[in-house]
C-alpha positions as CSV (number, residue, x, y, z in Angstrom):
1,X,-88.7,21.4,-63.4
2,X,-89.6,24.7,-62.6
3,X,-86.9,26.0,-60.4
4,X,-83.8,28.0,-60.8
5,X,-80.5,25.6,-60.7
6,X,-77.2,27.3,-60.0
7,X,-74.6,24.8,-60.8
8,X,-70.9,25.0,-58.9
9,X,-69.1,22.1,-59.8
10,X,-70.1,18.5,-60.2
11,X,-73.8,18.0,-59.5
12,X,-76.5,20.6,-58.6
13,X,-76.9,23.1,-55.5
14,X,-80.0,25.2,-54.4
15,X,-81.8,22.1,-56.7
16,X,-81.9,19.3,-54.4
17,X,-80.2,17.3,-56.3
18,X,-82.8,18.1,-59.1
19,X,-80.6,17.0,-61.6
20,X,-79.9,13.5,-59.9
21,X,-80.8,10.4,-61.7
22,X,-83.4,9.4,-58.5
23,X,-85.4,12.7,-59.3
24,X,-85.2,12.8,-63.1
25,X,-86.8,8.6,-63.5
26,X,-88.0,9.6,-67.4
27,X,-85.3,12.2,-67.9
28,X,-85.7,15.8,-66.9
29,X,-86.6,19.4,-68.5
30,X,-85.6,22.5,-66.9
31,X,-87.7,25.4,-67.7
32,X,-85.8,27.8,-65.1
33,X,-82.3,29.3,-66.1
34,X,-79.5,26.9,-65.6
35,X,-76.4,29.2,-64.0
36,X,-72.8,28.3,-63.9
37,X,-71.1,29.8,-61.1
38,X,-67.9,27.9,-61.5
39,X,-66.5,25.8,-64.3
40,X,-69.8,22.9,-63.5
41,X,-70.3,19.6,-65.2
42,X,-73.5,18.0,-65.8
43,X,-74.4,14.0,-66.3
44,X,-77.2,12.0,-67.2
45,X,-76.5,8.5,-66.1
46,X,-79.5,6.7,-67.0
47,X,-79.5,4.6,-70.3
48,X,-82.1,6.3,-72.7
49,X,-82.5,9.5,-70.1
50,X,-82.4,12.8,-71.7
51,X,-82.0,16.2,-70.2
52,X,-83.9,19.0,-72.1
53,X,-82.6,22.7,-70.9
54,X,-85.2,25.1,-72.1
55,X,-84.6,28.0,-69.9
56,X,-81.3,28.5,-71.3
57,X,-77.5,28.8,-69.4
58,X,-76.4,31.8,-67.9
59,X,-73.0,32.1,-65.9
60,X,-71.7,34.7,-63.2
61,X,-68.8,35.6,-62.0
62,X,-66.7,35.5,-65.6
63,X,-66.8,33.3,-68.4
64,X,-67.5,29.4,-66.9
65,X,-67.5,26.6,-69.0
66,X,-69.9,23.6,-69.3
67,X,-68.5,20.0,-69.7
68,X,-71.2,17.4,-70.3
69,X,-70.1,13.7,-68.9
70,X,-71.3,10.7,-69.0
71,X,-74.4,11.2,-70.4
72,X,-77.0,9.8,-72.6
73,X,-78.2,12.9,-74.1
74,X,-78.2,16.8,-73.1
75,X,-80.7,18.5,-75.3
76,X,-80.1,22.3,-75.4
77,X,-83.1,24.1,-76.5
78,X,-82.4,27.6,-75.7
79,X,-79.3,29.8,-75.6
80,X,-76.3,28.9,-73.9
81,X,-74.7,31.9,-72.9
82,X,-71.6,30.6,-70.5
83,X,-68.5,32.1,-72.4
84,X,-66.2,29.5,-71.1
85,X,-67.3,27.0,-73.6
86,X,-69.1,23.2,-73.7
87,X,-66.7,20.3,-73.7
88,X,-68.3,16.9,-74.5
89,X,-66.3,14.1,-72.5
90,X,-66.6,10.4,-72.1
91,X,-69.1,8.8,-74.3
92,X,-71.7,12.3,-74.1
93,X,-74.4,13.3,-76.7
94,X,-75.3,17.0,-76.8
95,X,-78.0,18.5,-79.1
96,X,-78.3,22.0,-79.8
97,X,-81.5,23.7,-81.2
98,X,-80.6,26.8,-79.8
99,X,-77.4,28.6,-79.3
100,X,-74.0,27.8,-77.7
101,X,-70.4,29.2,-78.2
102,X,-67.2,27.3,-78.6
103,X,-67.6,23.1,-78.5
104,X,-64.6,21.2,-77.9
105,X,-64.3,17.1,-76.8
106,X,-62.4,15.5,-74.4
107,X,-62.0,11.4,-72.9
108,X,-63.7,9.7,-75.2
109,X,-66.0,9.3,-78.0
110,X,-68.5,11.9,-77.5
111,X,-71.3,13.3,-80.7
112,X,-72.8,16.9,-81.2
113,X,-75.8,17.0,-82.8
114,X,-78.9,19.4,-83.6
115,X,-80.0,21.9,-85.5
116,X,-78.9,24.8,-84.3
117,X,-75.9,27.4,-83.8
118,X,-72.4,26.6,-82.3
119,X,-69.5,29.0,-81.6
120,X,-67.0,26.9,-83.3
121,X,-66.3,23.0,-83.3
122,X,-62.4,21.7,-81.9
123,X,-62.4,17.9,-83.1
124,X,-59.2,17.6,-80.6
125,X,-57.1,14.2,-80.3
126,X,-60.2,12.2,-78.9
127,X,-62.8,10.4,-80.7
128,X,-65.7,12.4,-81.6
129,X,-68.5,13.0,-83.8
130,X,-70.8,15.0,-85.5
131,X,-74.1,14.7,-86.5
132,X,-76.1,17.7,-87.8
133,X,-79.5,17.5,-87.3
134,X,-81.7,15.6,-84.8
135,X,-82.4,13.5,-87.5
136,X,-82.0,15.4,-90.5
137,X,-81.3,19.0,-90.1
138,X,-78.5,21.7,-90.4
139,X,-76.5,22.9,-87.9
140,X,-74.7,26.2,-88.4
141,X,-71.7,27.4,-87.1
142,X,-70.3,30.8,-86.9
143,X,-66.9,31.0,-86.6
144,X,-64.3,27.8,-87.4
145,X,-64.6,23.9,-87.4
146,X,-61.2,21.7,-86.9
147,X,-61.6,18.3,-87.2
148,X,-59.5,15.7,-86.3
149,X,-58.4,12.2,-87.9
150,X,-60.6,11.1,-84.4
151,X,-63.1,12.9,-85.6
152,X,-66.6,11.5,-87.3
153,X,-68.9,13.6,-89.7
154,X,-72.3,11.7,-89.9
155,X,-74.5,12.4,-92.5
156,X,-77.5,11.1,-92.6
157,X,-79.8,11.1,-96.6
158,X,-83.9,10.8,-97.2
159,X,-83.8,13.0,-99.9
160,X,-82.5,15.7,-102.3
161,X,-83.4,19.0,-100.3
162,X,-80.5,20.4,-97.9
163,X,-81.6,20.4,-93.9
164,X,-85.0,18.8,-95.0
165,X,-83.9,15.5,-96.2
166,X,-80.2,15.5,-95.4
167,X,-77.5,16.9,-93.5
168,X,-75.5,19.9,-94.0
169,X,-72.7,21.8,-92.0
170,X,-73.3,25.4,-92.4
171,X,-70.2,27.0,-91.4
172,X,-69.1,30.7,-91.3
173,X,-65.6,30.3,-90.8
174,X,-62.8,28.1,-92.0
175,X,-63.0,24.0,-92.1
176,X,-60.0,22.1,-91.9
177,X,-60.5,18.2,-92.1
178,X,-57.7,16.9,-90.8
179,X,-58.5,13.3,-92.5
180,X,-61.8,13.3,-90.8
181,X,-63.7,10.2,-91.4
182,X,-66.8,10.7,-93.4
183,X,-70.0,8.7,-92.3
184,X,-73.3,8.7,-94.8
185,X,-76.2,6.6,-94.4
186,X,-79.8,6.2,-95.8
187,X,-82.8,6.7,-93.6
188,X,-86.8,6.0,-94.4
189,X,-86.2,3.7,-97.1
190,X,-84.7,6.8,-99.4
191,X,-82.3,5.1,-102.4
192,X,-80.7,7.8,-104.3
193,X,-80.1,7.9,-108.3
194,X,-77.0,8.0,-109.7
195,X,-76.2,12.1,-110.5
196,X,-77.8,13.0,-107.2
197,X,-76.4,15.6,-105.6
198,X,-75.8,16.7,-101.8
199,X,-73.7,19.7,-100.4
200,X,-72.9,18.3,-97.1
201,X,-70.4,21.0,-96.2
202,X,-70.8,24.9,-96.9
203,X,-68.5,27.4,-95.7
204,X,-67.7,31.3,-95.9
205,X,-63.9,30.4,-95.1
206,X,-61.6,28.0,-97.2
207,X,-61.9,24.3,-96.7
208,X,-58.5,22.9,-96.1
209,X,-58.0,18.9,-96.1
210,X,-59.3,16.4,-97.4
211,X,-61.9,13.5,-95.4
212,X,-59.9,10.0,-94.7
213,X,-61.9,8.5,-97.8
214,X,-60.4,11.2,-99.9
215,X,-62.2,11.3,-103.3
216,X,-64.9,8.8,-102.8
217,X,-67.0,6.5,-100.4
218,X,-69.4,3.5,-100.7
219,X,-71.2,3.3,-97.9
220,X,-75.3,1.3,-98.0
221,X,-74.9,0.2,-101.8
222,X,-74.0,3.5,-102.9
223,X,-71.2,4.9,-104.4
224,X,-70.2,8.6,-103.9
225,X,-67.9,10.7,-105.7
226,X,-66.4,13.2,-102.9
227,X,-66.0,17.0,-104.4
228,X,-64.0,18.9,-102.5
229,X,-64.5,22.9,-103.5
230,X,-63.1,26.0,-101.7
231,X,-66.2,26.3,-100.0
232,X,-68.6,23.1,-100.1
233,X,-68.1,19.5,-100.1
234,X,-70.4,17.9,-102.7
235,X,-71.5,14.0,-102.3
236,X,-72.3,12.7,-106.2
237,X,-73.7,9.4,-106.6
238,X,-71.9,7.5,-109.1
239,X,-73.7,3.8,-108.9
240,X,-75.5,1.4,-107.0
241,X,-73.7,-1.2,-105.9
242,X,-74.8,-5.0,-104.3
243,X,-74.5,-4.8,-100.2
244,X,-72.9,-8.2,-99.2
245,X,-73.6,-9.6,-95.9
246,X,-71.8,-11.7,-94.6
247,X,-72.0,-14.3,-91.1
248,X,-69.1,-16.2,-90.0
249,X,-68.5,-18.5,-87.7
250,X,-65.8,-19.3,-84.6
251,X,-66.1,-21.1,-81.8
252,X,-66.2,-25.0,-80.3
253,X,-69.6,-25.2,-80.6
254,X,-72.1,-25.3,-83.2
255,X,-75.0,-23.8,-84.7
256,X,-76.8,-21.9,-87.1
257,X,-77.8,-17.8,-87.8
258,X,-81.1,-17.3,-90.0
259,X,-82.4,-14.2,-91.6
260,X,-86.0,-13.1,-91.2
261,X,-86.0,-12.7,-94.9
262,X,-84.5,-16.6,-95.0
263,X,-81.6,-15.1,-97.2
264,X,-79.1,-16.3,-94.8
265,X,-79.3,-19.9,-93.4
266,X,-75.6,-20.4,-91.8
267,X,-75.6,-23.4,-92.1
268,X,-75.0,-23.4,-95.4
269,X,-75.8,-19.8,-96.5
270,X,-73.7,-17.7,-94.6
271,X,-73.3,-14.9,-97.3
272,X,-76.1,-12.6,-99.7
273,X,-76.0,-9.7,-101.7
274,X,-79.0,-7.4,-101.5
275,X,-80.5,-4.8,-103.5
276,X,-78.5,-1.5,-103.9
277,X,-79.4,1.2,-101.7
278,X,-80.5,-1.4,-99.1
279,X,-81.7,1.0,-96.2
280,X,-83.3,-1.2,-93.7
281,X,-82.2,-3.4,-91.3
282,X,-82.1,-7.2,-92.1
283,X,-82.9,-9.4,-88.6
284,X,-80.0,-12.4,-87.8
285,X,-80.9,-15.3,-85.3
286,X,-78.6,-17.4,-83.3
287,X,-79.8,-21.0,-82.7
288,X,-76.9,-22.9,-81.2
289,X,-77.2,-26.7,-81.6
290,X,-78.4,-29.0,-79.1
291,X,-74.8,-29.1,-76.7
292,X,-73.6,-25.8,-77.9
293,X,-74.1,-22.4,-76.0
294,X,-74.7,-18.6,-78.2
295,X,-72.0,-16.4,-76.6
296,X,-72.5,-13.3,-78.8
297,X,-72.0,-10.9,-81.9
298,X,-69.0,-9.3,-83.4
299,X,-68.3,-7.5,-86.3
300,X,-70.8,-4.5,-86.6
301,X,-73.2,-6.5,-85.0
302,X,-72.2,-6.6,-81.4
303,X,-74.3,-8.3,-78.0
304,X,-75.1,-11.4,-76.8
305,X,-78.5,-11.2,-78.2
306,X,-80.0,-14.4,-80.0
307,X,-81.6,-11.6,-82.7
308,X,-80.4,-8.7,-83.9
309,X,-81.6,-6.3,-86.1
310,X,-79.6,-3.2,-85.8
311,X,-79.0,-1.4,-89.0
312,X,-75.2,-1.3,-88.2
313,X,-74.9,-5.4,-88.9
314,X,-74.6,-5.4,-92.1
315,X,-71.8,-8.1,-91.5
316,X,-71.6,-9.9,-88.5
317,X,-69.1,-13.1,-86.6
318,X,-71.4,-15.4,-84.3
319,X,-69.8,-17.4,-81.3
320,X,-71.2,-20.9,-80.3
321,X,-69.4,-22.5,-77.4
322,X,-69.6,-25.8,-75.6
323,X,-71.8,-25.2,-72.8
324,X,-68.5,-26.1,-70.4
325,X,-67.5,-22.5,-70.6
326,X,-69.8,-22.0,-67.9
327,X,-69.9,-18.5,-65.7
328,X,-66.8,-16.3,-64.1
329,X,-66.1,-15.6,-67.9
330,X,-63.1,-13.5,-66.7
331,X,-61.6,-16.3,-64.7
332,X,-59.2,-18.0,-67.4
333,X,-57.2,-20.0,-65.7
334,X,-59.9,-21.7,-64.2
335,X,-58.7,-21.2,-60.4
336,X,-61.5,-19.9,-58.7
337,X,-60.3,-16.2,-58.3
338,X,-59.9,-13.1,-60.8
339,X,-56.4,-11.7,-61.1
340,X,-54.9,-9.1,-63.0
341,X,-51.3,-10.3,-63.4
342,X,-52.7,-13.9,-64.2
343,X,-56.6,-13.5,-65.8
344,X,-55.7,-9.9,-67.1
345,X,-52.4,-10.3,-68.3
346,X,-53.6,-13.5,-70.4
347,X,-56.7,-11.9,-71.6
348,X,-54.5,-8.8,-72.7
349,X,-52.0,-11.0,-74.2
350,X,-54.4,-12.5,-76.4
351,X,-56.1,-9.5,-77.9
352,X,-52.6,-8.5,-78.7
353,X,-52.6,-11.8,-80.9
354,X,-50.2,-14.0,-78.8
355,X,-50.1,-17.1,-78.9
356,X,-49.1,-20.9,-77.1
357,X,-46.7,-20.4,-74.5
358,X,-46.4,-16.8,-74.9
359,X,-50.2,-16.4,-73.7
360,X,-49.3,-18.1,-70.6
361,X,-45.5,-17.4,-69.6
362,X,-45.9,-16.3,-65.8
363,X,-49.3,-15.8,-66.1
364,X,-51.2,-18.6,-64.2
365,X,-52.4,-18.3,-60.9
366,X,-51.8,-20.9,-57.7
367,X,-54.2,-24.0,-58.1
368,X,-55.0,-23.3,-62.3
369,X,-57.2,-25.8,-63.6
370,X,-56.9,-24.5,-67.0
371,X,-53.1,-24.4,-67.9
372,X,-52.3,-26.1,-71.3
373,X,-51.8,-22.5,-73.9
374,X,-54.0,-24.1,-76.5
375,X,-56.7,-24.8,-74.0
376,X,-56.4,-21.1,-72.7
377,X,-56.6,-20.3,-76.7
378,X,-59.4,-22.3,-77.2
379,X,-61.7,-20.7,-74.4
380,X,-60.9,-17.0,-74.8
381,X,-61.8,-18.0,-78.2
382,X,-65.6,-19.0,-77.3
383,X,-65.8,-16.3,-75.5
384,X,-64.8,-13.4,-76.7
385,X,-67.3,-11.4,-77.5
386,X,-68.0,-10.6,-73.8
387,X,-64.1,-9.3,-73.9
388,X,-65.9,-6.4,-76.4
389,X,-66.4,-4.7,-73.0
390,X,-67.4,-1.0,-74.6
391,X,-69.7,-2.9,-77.2
392,X,-68.2,-1.1,-80.3
393,X,-68.4,-4.9,-82.1
394,X,-64.3,-5.3,-81.6
395,X,-62.6,-6.9,-79.0
396,X,-59.8,-4.8,-79.0
397,X,-56.5,-5.0,-76.8
398,X,-56.3,-1.2,-76.1
399,X,-59.5,-0.8,-75.4
400,X,-61.2,-4.0,-74.1
401,X,-57.8,-5.7,-72.4
402,X,-56.7,-2.4,-71.0
403,X,-60.4,-2.1,-69.6
404,X,-60.5,-5.8,-68.4
405,X,-56.9,-5.4,-66.6
406,X,-58.1,-2.0,-65.0
407,X,-60.7,-3.2,-63.7
408,X,-59.3,-6.4,-61.9
409,X,-56.2,-4.3,-60.8
410,X,-59.7,-2.3,-58.9
411,X,-59.6,0.9,-60.5
412,X,-62.9,2.7,-60.8
413,X,-64.6,5.9,-62.3
414,X,-62.7,8.0,-65.1
415,X,-59.6,6.0,-64.2
416,X,-61.2,2.8,-65.0
417,X,-62.2,4.3,-68.7
418,X,-59.9,6.9,-69.2
419,X,-58.1,6.6,-73.0
420,X,-59.8,3.3,-73.3
421,X,-63.2,3.6,-75.0
422,X,-63.5,2.6,-78.7
423,X,-64.7,4.2,-81.7
424,X,-68.5,3.5,-81.9
425,X,-68.9,2.0,-78.4
426,X,-72.5,1.6,-77.4
427,X,-70.8,1.0,-73.5
428,X,-69.2,4.6,-72.2
429,X,-69.8,5.5,-69.0
430,X,-67.5,4.1,-66.1
431,X,-70.7,3.1,-64.2
432,X,-72.0,1.1,-67.4
433,X,-68.6,-0.7,-67.7
434,X,-67.8,-2.0,-64.3
435,X,-71.7,-3.6,-63.8
436,X,-71.0,-5.4,-67.1
437,X,-67.3,-6.3,-66.0
438,X,-68.9,-7.4,-62.8
439,X,-71.1,-9.7,-65.0
440,X,-68.5,-11.5,-66.1
441,X,-67.0,-11.9,-62.4
442,X,-70.4,-13.8,-61.4
């Protein structure tokens, strides 16, 4: 789009809703300046879409803030001149390849990436990720970086040259790690050698604290020592180990899981130790036995597709159920209705680990046909992959259970998801969450 767009709240004015998904079926590129006339928000709600801001961001009438909310990806390829800061909210991803001022996080799992310049970073108390580069690259911060225990620094390694072959966070000010998590992954088939070093953080000011992993981390079959120098953090390869893929089974049905390389055939062979430094994905396929039904994956493998080749799938639990589970997944007591104080309450009790009468007491609806506590638990075991509402591989009471309960109470929008999205989630925006939950009631 070449016309100028002025934001004065949520959405676009003067641009004929130019940022709306209906007018951006494949994402949008904004070549003219984006002007903030007030504290404003933008959203890219369509799965996989991007909004590229190539004309810069300006402001009128004083310092204005910009919130990137419920967005798949917003890419700033130019200068953001607004003085009120940028907030990454509700699972959004912001890629800065130009320049921007302060960046903070709010309301869920957001990610900051890019190879540009950021004024400062505040990790905050919401789950957040910092991923320098657009693949590998160097993200520069002029001021301080203050992380938190909810922050993850994601570093990709494809060689031994900083910025060109591995990620680096280049900070002009101080860095407070505050027990943030470090995530290291290998890409492009790279396998490091013992003794290779990677300076992943460089700072002009002091570095305080440590990562959650302390002095060492093992990832993708590679062992690293983490050295905290006064103005840099260095990863040193100390050893190569064999990554082990393990598949476990749950549910009342039966079936097999196989890998494309023949190393997993579970059935009988459910564990395999791969070569050190394995960076390629292993494809797993689930085949239910006659009379059973595949209901999905949990662990680092997620979803209900019968075949998975996600690189996160270094371990997985697959669930085979008897076909009698049917549809209408959230009708736990099988009375033909969906109710927060019956079905929702039993679900969240189950996810908290309760069993027996503690699950069903006072929570069975009228005309319920599934009432035995053991039958309720067996049913919930069968459908557990469906209960992973935010798609992060874990069916958790305080995230997925809370989302189910809120949905059954009729909450929508931000009220549905606020504070209830787990780390590493793949389903984060309220519309996507609501639509997914709707499929469990059909």
